[in-house]
N, C-alpha and C positions, 0 to 999 in steps of 0.2 A: 493443234493445230491442225489442219490438211489446207488446207489451200488458200494464202492471202492473198486480194489480189491488189496486184501494186499498179498497175496502169488501167486504164477503162480507153476506149478509142470511139470519139463521138457519133454517133449513130449506129453503133455496133447494138447486138441483138442485148450486150448487158447491160448496155446504156440505156436501151429502150424499156427494160427490166427495171432498172433503180440500182443496179448493182454499183459500189460508190470505192475506188480505191482503199484500201484498209478494210475493206470486208472480210467477214473471216467466212468459206461456206463449211457447212457442218455437216449436211445431209441432203440426200436427193430422196425423194419419194418415201420420207420417214427411214432411209435406208442411210447409216451412218457412214460418211467417208475416212478412208483408215489411211489413203494418200490418194496422190493427185489420176493416177493409174484408175480407183474409183470412178473418178469424175469424169474421166473419159468415155467411160465405159457403158453407167448409168445415162449420161448427159447422151444418146444416140440422137438429139435432133428431133424428138417428138416435146412433145410439152410436158414439164416436168414442175413439181415445185422443189425449194432450194429454204431450208432454213438457213439462215444469216445471221452471223453476230457482228452486231455495229458499236463499236462505243460500248461496247458492256452491255448491250441488250439484245435478245435475239428476237429474231421478226420472221416471215416466210413471205 
């Protein structure tokens, strides 16, 4: 598990993207995340694709 989302702020970018509390972020643009630092580096403010694990199912 790399980054488990514990809270989403209403109206935030994550909220608008459909990210939910409990989601696990696994990849950004097909690059596996090893830790939260990877997420911070790879999510540089531009558009990117996130692989999310939610209730045992993966989706982008």
